[in-house]
C-alpha positions in Angstrom: -49.9 143.4 51.4 -49.2 141.7 54.2 -50.3 137.0 54.9 -52.3 137.4 58.1 -53.1 133.5 59.7 -55.5 132.9 62.3 -53.6 130.4 64.6 -54.8 129.6 66.7 -59.1 129.3 68.4 -60.4 128.3 71.7 -63.7 128.3 73.2 -65.5 128.1 76.7 -68.4 127.7 77.6 -70.3 127.7 81.8 -70.3 124.8 83.0 -73.7 123.9 83.5 -76.4 123.6 80.9 -80.1 124.5 80.6 -82.7 122.2 78.5 -85.3 124.0 76.4 -88.5 122.9 77.6 -87.1 123.9 80.9 -86.0 126.9 80.1 -90.0 127.5 78.5 -90.7 126.0 82.2 -88.5 129.0 83.5 -89.6 131.5 81.0 -92.9 131.1 82.5 -92.3 131.6 85.5 -90.9 135.9 84.8 -94.0 136.8 82.9 -97.8 138.0 85.0 -100.1 139.6 82.6 -103.8 141.3 84.3 -105.9 139.7 81.7 -107.3 136.5 81.9 -104.1 135.1 79.3 -102.5 134.5 82.3 -103.3 131.0 81.7 -102.0 130.8 78.1 -99.1 131.9 78.7 -97.3 128.5 79.4 -97.8 127.3 76.7 -97.6 130.4 74.3 -94.3 130.9 75.7 -93.5 127.2 75.5 -94.0 127.1 71.9 -92.5 130.0 71.1 -89.2 128.4 72.1 -90.1 124.8 70.8 -89.6 126.7 67.3 -85.8 128.5 68.4 -84.7 125.2 66.8 -82.4 125.4 70.2 -82.0 122.5 72.0 -80.2 123.8 75.1 -78.1 126.4 76.4 -75.5 127.3 79.8 -75.7 129.7 81.6 -72.9 131.2 84.3 -76.2 131.5 86.7 -76.9 128.3 86.8 -75.5 126.3 90.1 -75.8 122.7 89.5 -77.2 120.6 85.9 -78.5 117.3 86.3 -79.2 116.2 82.3 -79.9 119.1 81.0 -82.4 120.1 83.5 -81.4 123.2 85.9 -81.2 122.4 89.5 -80.8 125.7 90.8 -80.8 129.5 90.1 -80.7 132.4 92.7 -80.3 135.3 90.1 -83.8 135.4 89.4 -87.4 135.8 90.5 -90.9 135.0 90.6 -92.7 137.9 89.0 -94.8 139.4 91.6 -97.2 141.0 89.3 -96.9 142.7 85.8 -95.0 145.4 86.6 -92.2 143.0 87.9 -89.4 143.1 85.8 -87.4 141.7 87.4 -82.6 142.1 88.7 -81.8 145.7 88.5 -78.9 147.1 85.4 -77.7 147.5 88.6 -77.5 143.8 89.6 -77.1 142.3 86.2 -73.9 144.3 85.9 -72.4 143.6 89.2 -72.9 140.0 87.8 -71.3 140.2 85.0 -68.1 141.4 86.2 -67.5 138.8 88.5 -68.6 135.8 85.8 -67.0 137.4 82.5 -63.5 137.5 83.6 -63.3 133.9 83.9 -65.0 132.9 81.0 -63.2 135.5 78.6 -59.8 133.6 80.4 -60.7 129.5 78.9 -61.5 131.2 75.7 -58.3 132.8 75.4 -56.0 130.4 76.3 -57.4 128.1 74.6 -56.4 129.7 71.6 -52.4 130.0 73.3 -52.2 127.0 74.0 -53.4 125.6 69.8 -51.7 127.8 68.3 -47.9 127.4 70.3 -47.2 131.3 70.8 -45.7 132.3 74.9 -48.8 134.9 76.1 -45.4 137.5 76.2 -45.3 137.6 72.6 -49.0 139.1 72.1 -48.9 142.3 71.2 -52.7 143.0 70.4 -55.5 142.2 73.1 -59.1 143.3 70.6 -61.9 142.0 73.0 -65.5 142.0 72.8 -69.2 142.3 74.0 -72.7 143.8 74.2 -73.8 142.5 76.8 -72.3 143.7 79.7 -69.7 146.2 80.4 -67.6 147.0 83.5 -64.7 149.7 84.4 -61.5 148.7 84.1 -63.0 146.2 81.8 -62.6 142.3 81.8 -59.4 142.8 79.3 -57.1 144.2 81.7 -57.7 141.5 84.1 -58.2 139.5 80.9 -54.1 140.5 80.6 -53.5 140.0 84.4 -54.9 136.1 83.6 -53.3 135.6 80.8 -50.1 137.0 81.6 -49.7 139.0 78.5 -46.5 142.0 78.7 -48.0 145.3 80.6 -47.4 146.9 76.6 -49.9 144.9 75.3 -52.2 147.3 73.2 -55.5 147.1 74.1 -58.9 147.6 72.3 -62.6 147.0 73.6 -65.1 146.7 70.3 -68.4 147.2 73.0 -72.6 148.0 72.3 -72.6 146.5 68.4 -75.4 144.0 68.8 -74.1 140.4 66.9 -72.0 141.0 64.2 -69.4 142.5 66.8 -67.2 140.4 66.8 -66.9 140.5 63.3 -65.5 144.1 64.3 -63.0 142.6 66.1 -61.7 140.8 63.4 -61.8 143.4 60.8 -60.1 146.4 63.9 -57.0 143.1 64.3 -57.0 142.6 60.6 -56.0 146.2 60.2 -53.5 145.6 63.7 -51.7 143.1 61.5 -52.6 144.6 58.3 -50.1 147.2 59.9 -48.0 145.7 61.2 -46.6 142.4 60.3 -44.7 142.0 63.2 -47.8 141.8 65.0 -49.5 139.0 66.7 -52.7 139.4 67.8 -55.2 138.0 70.7 -58.9 138.9 69.3 -62.0 137.6 72.3 -65.7 138.3 72.2 -67.8 137.4 75.7 -71.4 137.5 75.3 -73.6 136.6 78.6 -77.3 137.0 77.2 -78.5 135.2 80.3 -77.7 138.6 82.4 -80.8 140.0 80.2 -83.2 137.2 80.5 -86.4 140.2 80.4 -89.4 139.8 82.1 -92.8 140.5 81.5 -95.2 139.7 77.6 -93.9 140.9 75.2 -93.5 138.6 71.9 -90.9 139.9 70.3 -88.8 139.6 73.8 -89.6 136.3 75.5 -87.6 135.2 71.3 -84.9 137.0 71.9 -85.1 134.9 75.9 -85.3 131.8 73.6 -82.7 132.0 71.5 -79.1 133.0 73.0 -77.1 132.2 76.1 -74.2 132.1 77.1 -69.8 131.8 76.0 -66.7 133.8 75.5 -64.6 132.4 71.5 
């Protein structure tokens, strides 16, 4: 069996973060109901957020923050009524197309630097994401921004959820096993805060309370 080795690791987070308590206050503003439950919603949402076991999260949507308190965010609006579902899918994907490449590039550049390998030596690029898509994808922009060879073989693993990165590593393993000279860069990126769900649905509120943005 061909020996495999991980030569470098890199991670990247958006600059600004929000505390879980502040995030719960924001989440309550995205929920409206037509019943008497409305007055109890903030307390219920805060309880769900407290039980998530998260202290703070980073988001590409935050324009500034101070000690975990978000001070500027203009993507989401307060829910107008119970039918309001916030930004459209197209709006969320447009923001993904803007925010994904630079965050992915930061993580990938850190991994390349730690490895001591020249970007031109990389033969394969495997990207992973389930929180957005664009055509061309952020893999092409990574090739340009990192200075990878034009001949690099690229593969994107999309819409495979929380285990997507593991599938990306399986793809990289297959490439390395097939070619002992392969040098593979794997980059997984998720921008989950682009998909904050409006409305009173406990399962969606739990999902809102858990996930955030980052790349590795």
